[in-house]
C-alpha positions as CSV (number, residue, x, y, z in Angstrom):
1,M,0.1,0.1,-0.1
2,K,1.5,3.2,-1.3
3,S,1.7,6.2,1.3
4,S,0.2,9.6,0.0
5,A,2.0,11.5,2.6
6,K,5.3,13.4,1.6
7,K,8.5,13.2,3.4
8,V,8.8,16.2,5.6
9,G,12.2,17.6,6.5
10,L,12.7,18.5,10.1
11,A,15.6,20.9,11.6
12,S,18.2,19.1,13.8
13,V,18.1,20.2,17.7
14,D,21.4,22.1,17.0
15,D,19.6,24.1,14.3
16,L,16.7,25.1,16.5
17,F,18.7,26.0,19.7
18,S,21.8,27.7,18.1
19,T,22.4,31.2,16.7
20,E,23.4,32.2,13.2
21,E,26.9,33.4,14.6
22,S,27.4,30.2,16.3
23,R,26.8,28.1,13.3
24,A,29.2,30.4,11.1
25,D,31.9,29.8,14.0
26,A,31.5,26.2,13.8
27,Q,32.5,26.4,9.9
28,R,35.6,28.6,11.0
29,E,39.1,27.1,10.8
30,K,40.7,27.3,14.0
31,V,44.1,27.2,15.7
32,V,44.4,24.2,18.0
33,E,47.0,23.8,21.0
34,I,49.0,20.7,20.5
35,P,51.1,19.0,23.2
36,L,54.7,18.6,22.2
37,S,54.4,14.9,22.9
38,E,51.8,14.3,20.0
39,L,53.8,16.9,17.8
40,H,56.6,14.3,18.3
41,N,54.6,11.6,17.1
42,I,53.4,13.8,14.0
43,I,57.1,14.2,12.7
44,T,58.2,10.8,13.5
45,M,55.3,9.5,11.4
46,D,56.4,12.2,8.8
47,K,59.9,10.8,8.5
48,R,58.5,7.3,7.9
49,I,56.6,8.1,5.3
50,D,59.3,10.0,3.4
51,K,61.6,6.9,3.8
52,C,58.8,5.0,2.1
53,I,58.4,7.3,-0.6
């Protein structure tokens, strides 16, 4: 049996309870502080990748 009702799009809870400014801010690039211990791991991984290439 076919339904005659059309699909209705609903806004998400975040869209309902957030401001335009907060949605725009979520789309912007951000600077993130990374602990040196994690940065060391990234550099080590880059060196391993360079050796493989």
